[in-house]
Every structure is written in C-alpha cells, then in structure tokens.
N, C-alpha and C positions, 0 to 999 in steps of 0.2 A: 386622383379621381379622374375618371375618363370624361373628356369634354363632350358636350352634346353636339350632334350633327344635324338632327332633324327632329321636330316635335309636332305632334298632331293633338288637338284638343277638341273633344266633343263632336267628332265627325258623324254626321247623319246623312244618309242617302237613300232615296226611294225611287223606284221606277213604277209609276202608276200606283197601284194598291200594294205593291210588294216593297216592303222595307228591307233593304240589303244590309245597311250598316246603322247601328243604333248606338249613339254616344260613344264612339270609339276614340280612345286616347292612347298615345304611345310616345315613347322617347327613344330614339336611336342614338347611341353614344359611340365614341371611337372604339374600334376593335370588336364590335359586335358582329357575329355571323349568324344571321337569323333565317330559319326555315319558316315560311308562311304557308300553313296548310289549311285544309278545309275542303268540304265537298264541292263538286262542280256547281256553280251558281251561288256559292256561299258569299261571294263578294271580294275574293282575293284580288283579282285583276282590277276591279273597280277601286279598291283601296289604293293599289299601286298607282293608278292613273290620277287619283286625287292627290296623292303625295307628290307626284311629278308635275302637277298643275295642268294635266291634260284633260281632266274632268272636274267640274265644279261641284263641291259638296252642297247639300241643301242648307246645312248649318255646320258650324265649327270652323276651325282655322288651322293652317299648316304653316310652321315657321322653319325655314331653311337658314341655318346660321352662316355667318360670313365665311368661316373657314371651310365650309362644305363645298366640294366639287363633285357633282353627281355624274355617274357614268351609266349609260343605257345602251344595250344592243338593240338596234332597230331591225327586227326580223325581216321586214319587207323592203329594206333599202336595196336599191339596184346599184351594183358596183360598176365603175367605169370600164369601158372597153378600149379607150384610146391612150392609156398610160400603163406602165408596168405596175405590178403589185408593190414593188419596192418604192417607186416614185409616189404612188398613191398613199402609202403608209407614211412616208417622209412628210408629205404635205399635210395629212390629217393630224399626225402626231407632233409635227414641228421638231422632230428629232433627227440627228445625223444618221447616215446609213448603217454605221456599225452598231448603233443602239437598236435600230429597227431590226437588223439581222439577229442580234442577240436575243431580243424578245421573241421574234418570229421563230427562232429555233426551238424555243420552249413549246411552241404550238405545232412543230413539225413543218414549218414553212422554210424551205431551203432554197438554194439557188434556182433549181428547176422551176419552183412555183413563183419565186420573187421576180423572175424575168418575164413572166407572162402577164397579160392584163388580168385583173382579178375576175372580171366577168366570164372569162374562159375557163376558170377553174371549176372543179366539181362542186356540188352543193356543200359537201363536208368541208372542203378547203375554203370556200367562200365564207362559211361561218367562222372558220379560224381567222380569216383576214379581219372580219368584223370585231372579233374578240381582241385581236392584237391592236386594232385601231382604237378600241375603247381603253385598253390598258396603257397605251402610249400617251394618252391624255392625262394620266396620273390622277384618276378620280379618288376621292376619299370615301365615297359611298356609292355602291353599285346597286342597281335594281335589275334583277334577272327574272323575267316572267316566262316560265316554261322553256328554258334553253334546251332542255333534254329532247324536246320534240324535234329539234332540227340538227341534232348532233349524232354522228356515228359513235361507236364504242371508243375508237381511237381518240377522237376529239373530246369526248366526254371524260376520258381518263386524263387527258392533258389539262382540261379545264379544272378537273378535280384537284390535280396537283398544284396548279397555280393558285386556286382559291385557298388551299390548305396553307400555302406560304404567304398569302396576301395579308398585309398588315392593316389594310383599311377595313371598313365595314361593308356588309352587303345584306340585302334582303332578297331571298331566293324562293321562287315558286317552282316546284318540280313534282312530278308524280312518281319518280324513281326513289323509293325509300332508301336504297343503298347509297345513292348520291347524296341525299340529305344527311344521312347518318355520318358519312365520311367528311362532310364539309361544314356542318352547322353546330353551334354550341348553345343556341337559344331557339325556342319554339314559340311562334305566334300562331294561334288557331282561331279562325272565324267560324262561329257556329251559331245559327239562329240570329245573325246580325251582331253578335257580341264577340269581343276579343278576349281571349285567354292568353296570358304570357307565362312562360315556364323557362327557368334558367337550367338548361341541361339539353342533352341530345334528344333526337326524335324517339329512339327506342325507349329511353327512360321516361319520356313524357307519355307515350302511349301506354306503358306499363302502369304509370301513376293514374292515368285517366281510367284504365280498366279497373283499377282498385277502387277509385272513386265511384264508378258506376255500380260495382258490386255492393259497396257500402250503401248507396242510395237504394238499391233493390232490397237489401236486407232491412233497412230502416222502413221503407214503404210497406214491406210485408208485416213487420211488427206493428206499425200504425194501423194497418188494415185489420189485423186481429183484434186490436183494442176497439176499433170502430165497430166491428162485428159484435163484440161482447156488449158494448153500451147499447147498440141498436136492438139487440135481443131483449134487453130490459125495457126499452121504450115500447117495443112491439107488444110485450107481454103485459106491462103495467101502466102504460101511458093513459089508458082510458079510465083508470081508477082515480077518483078524486083525492083519496088519501095519499096517493103517491105522485100526484101531478107535479108537485114542486121538484121532487127528485128526478122525474122524467124530463122536466124542462132543463134541469142542470145537466142531465145526460146528453140532451140535444145540443147544449152549448159546448159540452166536451167533444161531441162528435164533430161539430163545426170547426172547433179549434184543431182537432187532429187532422181533419181533411185539409186544412190550410197548410199543414206541415208536410203533407205528401208532395214530393218533388216530381214534377212531370218529366217523364222520359220520352223523348220524341222518337217514336219508332221509325219515322221517315228518314232519320239520320243513319240507320243501320242498313247495310246492303243485305237483302235477303239472299238466300242461297240461289245462285243462278243455275238453272237446269237446262242442259242442251240435249235434246232428244235425238236418237238415231236408231235405225233399224239394226237388227242383230248382225254383227260382223264376224264372219268365220276367219280363222287364222289363214295366213298366206301372204303373198306379195301384194302390196298396194300399187306400186309403180316400179318400173325398171327403165333406166336410161343407159343407152350404149353409144359411145363415140359421138355424143351430142355436141353440136356447136350452136351457140345462141348469139343473137344480135340483130342487126338491121341490114338491109341491102347495102353492100359496100363497106360494112363495118362489123367485124366480128368482136364480140365482147368477151366471150370465153369459149373454149373448145376442148375436145377430148374429155368430155364429162361422162363419167361412169359411176352410177350409184343405184342402189335399190333401197326401198323403204317398205317395211312390213306394215300390214294393216294394224291400226291401233297405235302405231308409234307417233311420238310427238317430236318433230325435227325442226330445229332452228337453222335458218340460213344466215350465216354470219359473214362479216367482212366489211371493209371500208365502204363509205358511200361512193357511188360512181363506178364500182367494180363489177356490178352485174347482178346483184341480189334480186332487185325488182324485175329485171329482164328475165331472169330464170323463172320467177313465179309467173310472169305473163306468158312465157312459153308453155309452162306446165298446164295452164288453164286454157290454152288455145288462142290467146289474144295475139301471139306472135308465132309465126311459122319457124321451125328449126332451120338453121342454115345448112346443117348436115347431121347425120346420125338419126337416132330415133328415141322416143320414149313411149311407154305403153302402160296405161292404167288397167287395173283388173276390170272385168266386164261389168261388175255391179257398182263401180265407183260413181257415186252421185256427188258432184263437186260443188261446194259452196265457196264463193270467192268474195273477199273483202279487200278493197284498196281505195285510194283516193278517188278514183273514178266512180266507185260505187255510190259515194255520197253526192257526187256531182250529177249523177243520173237520176236522182229522185225527182218525182213529179212535183212541180211547184204548187199545183192545185190541191194535192193530197193534204190531209191533216195527219198528225202523228198517229192517231188511232187508226184511221182508214189505211194508212200505209202498212202498219203492222198487221191489220186484218187481211190485207191482200197477200202479205208474205206468208202468213200462217197456213198450214194445211187445213183442209175442210173440217177435220175432226178435232181441231184444237179448241179447247174451251176458252171462254171469255176470261176466265180466271187466269189461265196460263198467259194469255196475251197481255193482260193488265200487269201480271207479275213481271214479265219481261220488260214492259215499259217502265215499271217502277225501278227495276234493277239498274236501268240506264237513266234514271232520274227524270222520268216523264210521269208526272202525277197530276191529278185534279184538272185544273184549267189547261195545263200543258198539253193534254191529250187532244184538245180542240184547236191547237195552233196549226196554222198552215205551214208547209215546208218553206214557202216563200219568205216567212218572217224569222226563220230559225238562223242562229249564228252558224259559222262554219263548224265549231265544235259540236253543237247540237245536231247538225246534219250528220256528222260522222258517227255520233252515238246512235242516232236513229237507224242509219244504214247498217251498222254492226248488229243492232238488236234484231233488225229484219232478217239478216242472214242467219243468225243463230236460232230464230224461230222455225226456220225451214228444216226439214229432216234430211240431212246429208250424211254420207258415210266418209266424206273427205272435206276438210276445211283448209283453204289456202288464205292466209291472213297476212297482209302487208302493213306493218306498224299498227296493230289493233289498239294499242294502249295510248296513242298520242293525245287523245282528248278525254282521258279518264282520270278521275281522282285516285288517290292511293287505295281507298277501300274498294272501289269498283274494279280496279286493276287486279287486286289480290283475289277478289271474288271470281273474276273471269279466269284467272290462272287455275284456281281450284276446280272450276266448272269444266274447263278444257282438259284438265288432268283426268277427271272422272269420265269424260266423254269417251264412248267406246270406239269412235271412228279415228281416222288418221288426221293429224294436224301438221301442216308444213307452214312455217311462219317466219317473218322477219321482225325483229324487235331489238332495240338497244337498251331496254329497261332491264337492268340486271336482276332485280328482285323477281320480276315476272319470268324472265328466261330461266333463272335458276330453279324456280318452282315448277316449271312446265317441261323443259326440254329433256328428252331421253338421249338424243344424239345431236351432234353439231356437224353441219356441212359448211365449210368456209369457201367463199369465192375469193381466190387469191392467185396472182400470177397468171391470169387469163384462163384458169380452169377451176375445178371444184375438188377439194380434198376433204376427207373426214378427219376430224380431230378426235383422237381416242382419249377421252377423259372427261371429267365433269366440267361444267361451264366456268366454275371458279378458277380451274387450272387454265382454261383458255384465256380468261381475262388476264391472268398473271403472265401468260406467254405474250399476249399482245403488248402489255406494259413493258416487258423486257425487250421485245423487238423494237419498240419505239425509242427506248433508251439507247439501244445500239445504233439506231439510225442517226440519232442526234450526234453521237460520237463520230460516226463516219463522215457526217457533213463537214466537220471541222477539217478533215483531210481533203475532201473533194472540192470544197468551195474555191480554193485558190486556183484551181485548174480551169480558168475561164476560157482557155483556147480550145479545149476539147469539144468536138461537135456535140450538139445537144442530144442527138439520138444515142451516141455512144455513152454519154454521161448517164442518160436514163437507163440504158441497158446495164451499165456497171452497177448502178444503184439497185436495180431489180435483181441482178445476180447476187449482190451482197445480201439483200433482204432474204433471198431464197436460201443462201448458205446458212445464215443465222437461224432461219426458220427450221432448216433441217437439223442443225446442231442442237437446237432446243428439243426437237422431237427425239433425237438420238439420246440426249440426256434423260428424257422422260422414259424412253424404252429401257435404258440401263437401270433406272430406278425400279421399274416393274420387274425386270429380270432378277434383280438383286432380292426383291421380296419373295419371288417364286423360288429362287435358289435356297433361301433361308428355310422356307417351308419344306422344300424337297430334302434338305439336310436333316431336318427334324424327323421326317418320316423314315428316312434311311437309318437314322440312329435308333429309332424305335425297333425296326426289324433286326438291326444288329444286336441290340440288347435283349430282344425277345424273339429269338429265331424260331421258336415252336408255336408262337401265338398265331391264331387264325384271325386276320383283320382285313376282310375283303374291302371294306370302305376305304381304308388307308391305301390299299393296293390300287384301287380304282382312282383315288385322288392323286396318287403318285404318277399314274399314266396320264391323267389330265394335265398335271403340272409339266411333265416332259413335253407333251404336245404344245402347250402354250409357250414354253420356253423356245421350242423349235420355231414356231411361227414368229415370235418376237425377234429371234436372232436373224431370221430371213429378212424381216422388215428392216432390221438394223443394217444388214449388208446392203440392201437396196438404197437406203438413205446415204450410206457412205459412198456407194458408187455414183449416186446422183450428184453428191458434192464434188466429186472428181470431174464429172462431166461439166458442171457449171463453171468450175475453176478453169477448165481448158477453154 
C-alpha cells in the first residue's frame, strides 16, 4: 500500500464574499502524478499555497508527513551572477560535480552553459537551472504551478520526459492539455469551490465528465416534462374543491421533482469566442526580404526571407532567446530592421498583443470601461459583455479597476481588448499564458475561424496544433520554414535534443578548446543533424509520391486505351512535386558539406 505524503482535511477559504474552497479534503500518496485543473479563479493556486503553508486556510488543516520532502520551483527567484552555473547547482543540491552534470545533461545543460553564471543564461535555460536545482534536492513531492508559462518547447519536452520517469509524486497545474495528458495519471478538479478526484488521465476524465453532464441534462429534461404534466393538472383543477386534495398532492410532487433537478452552472462553460474582421481578399499579407533583426550592435537573426498569405495562421517556433519575440516586435514596428525589409499589404490593420500590452493598461480604468474604449463604436453592449465573459470577467468583476487586477487578470483583459477591435492581422506573443484549458481551446477555435492573418508565438502544443497552418522556426540566427504538421516538428525537436545530449559526452572532455570554437562546433553539429532530419523527411515524402506515381503508371500500362484526364493531371502534379523535393534534397546535402568544411 502506498504511503501517505500529504493530507488536507476540511479546507475552506474565502476572499471577502467570494468562497474559493469549500470543505476540500485530499490525500497525496507515494507515486501519484496529479493534474490539478479548473477554470481561472477557481482556486487552484490558492489550494497549492495552502498546502505549502504560504497561505492560511480559514478552516481545516494540512498534514505533511515526516518522510515527505517537498520540491517547488520559485518562478521569480533571481539567480546569481557571481558564480558559475555548475558551482551554484553544486551548492544548492549538495551533490558532486559529476552528479550535477549527469542531471544537467537531462535538461540540456552542457559545458557551455555550466561554465557561465546562471543569471547570464537565456530565460529558457534559467528555468532549466531552477528545475535541476529542485531535482538535485531529491524531493518526494513536487508542486508545479503553471511551469508551462515559462518554458519553451525544448525545456517543456525535457521536463515531460523527466516527470514521466520520476518515481516521486507531484501535483501539477498547467493549461497545456497535451502536457497534462503525457505526465499525469490522476485528476483533481476544483469547480464551484468543491474538489472532484478521478483515477485516470485527463482525456478520460473529460470524457467521463461530458457523459455525466449529458446524463444530468437528460434527467433534468425528463423531470421538467413531469413537472409540466403535474402543473397542467394544478392549473386546470386546483380551484375545484372536489379535487383540492389531489391538487395539493400534485404541488408536493412538483416541489419534490424540482428539488431533484441538478443545477448546471452556465458560467463554467466558455461561450463561443467570436473575433470580427472586415472582408479579406486573397493575396499576400506580408513579404520579408533579406531581413536582419536585433538591436544596435547586436544582430539576433539575419538573411530572413518569407511570405505569408492573407488568412494564414503562422506559428513562430524556436528556443527561448533565439529571436521569436524580436521578430514579432520588428513586424509590428516596435523595432527597426537592422537590414533588409518587410512590407505589409496596404489594408493590413494590425492588432498586437504581448506582455507590454497588459502593462500599458490605464490603472484608473475599470474592466468594462477599458473594453468599451477598445470596441468600435458600432459594437453592441451584448458583444462587449460576451467578450468579457469569455475571458472570465462577469458580474462585479466588470467594475474592478485595473489597479487591483492580478497579472493574469490584466493579461486576459488586454487580450480581450485586442480581440474586440476589428483587425485584419493579429500578432500574438504567448496569448495562452494566463488562460485555463477551456478558454485556451475556445480561443484556438475562434482564431481558426477568424478571416484575418494570425502570426503568433506559443509553446502550448494543443493550442498550436489546433491553430497553425504553417511553422516558421527561428534557428541558427535565421528563420526557416518547417514543411510538415506541428506534431512532426515537435518530434524533430525531441530527436535533435537527444542527439545533442549524445554529442555532449564527446565534447565535454575537451576543456582546452576555446569557448567560441566549442560553441561553433556545437552549432555546426546541431545544423547537420537538423539537415539530416529534414533530408529523411523529404525522402519519406518522395517515397510516398513515387508509390502513387507507380500506381498511376501501372493503370495506364494496364489500360492503354482508357481516357483518364484526372489521372494524367495528377501524374504531372506528382512529377513536379518530386522534382521540387529532389532539388531541396540536393540543397540540404550541399549545405551539410559546407557546414562540415
């Protein structure tokens, strides 16, 4: 039998008139991997803070057993600048350097990163350092509150792998359903202050919950018909003295049936988000030629060439610190290009959302007044209130001033304001960071249906998979297009990271090589492996086309007199595609030779 690690009994917590947690009890035992889900504001983070002793419950108690060693990643922790990352991790974890390096390698921390002070690393690598520091302390119970918000795809995949292999227990809050599905075997959901527990993965739980909701709806409908039947008798015969007793019995039955009807809270469901835009004619939305981006004295990426069609939904992918946000800032005019050019079509009306959008909100505005200012003059009050509700601002929330909103609430308000405006282009930098699972999925559906162009950065795999038509990746100081679905891109990133970890074992002993040369060698190796993966994918695409081509040629061979123009047209299309893929294959091979030299 699994031993208990932490127990909570009868936890209640209110903020003013709002009850967040009502008599919540739970028991976390060894080996439990728990997804804690619920709408924004449901009380997930409040519960975690109570369990950690950071917030006091109104009533109830929490017991942490003697064998329990809790691990937490402190998102806002400032890492030191006066010691190397290796020395910092050795001090924090109390482990020898070989053990630190072994665990660090799992998170992609190699010699290049370990030699530098942790504060000088990019945001993605700083989060890796914090995760390694936590795991080095050998916790038996982890609390991870929205770690996905601060991780790039590479670090997310690394954490996912480590959590899958982790023998301890953890409680995880995340808005990326794919991440939860791949890591958790138990679900806790907070809804209307109450906790529901389910032994199974997230998808199974949501399917079960949907079935329960349908059952409740069918039962309520049946009860309503019975009530209507009894009510018609009361309405018709209630005034007759001879039938008064029966009418009274009917009234009692009606009261009993009404008590059996289960309330369905419509506020828990995300209404369909609607994003308006003027009619968009086909054509180019933007074209970039020989574009270089960055800051005075520092080029982040160069030789950037791409074009985006109107109506396309394009994700900008890549590791943190490689230039994704810099590219978006350049495209919206916040940064001047260092070289080259980009040009939007003349009717492009650009709506931009990033961290600065929420920081620029007026402190004096209320939620409602801000949304009214953002909305065009012809927007109805119903549309404004619907958008507010979609981002979980209802009732008294509408009168809250911006000055009292949390960071997450400000971000949601800023995003709602941008979406209320009528744009033909939306540039979105991490729009899902402060959304719950339901709102995130509603936003993906809305953006997919939106007629305008969307260029966005996000590491939430469920969101990106549902929305992206194309993938532009910032890598090796430039931008390349990934030809394939997002699931294949994720797999390629995972494969490249695995290859990097293998290479590090060969490169680490070479401590005497100059740092610049070691960095260049690593980048060259990454590029070669990247090209080899692309070549393998091209070969697979060519093989599929060759098979289809052989089938069509066999048809013509077996049926020489048949008139089949559609097959002939398809044969020419296949030949053209094969020719283009073969040319691309040759270019990749030539680039490998250049990099090797």
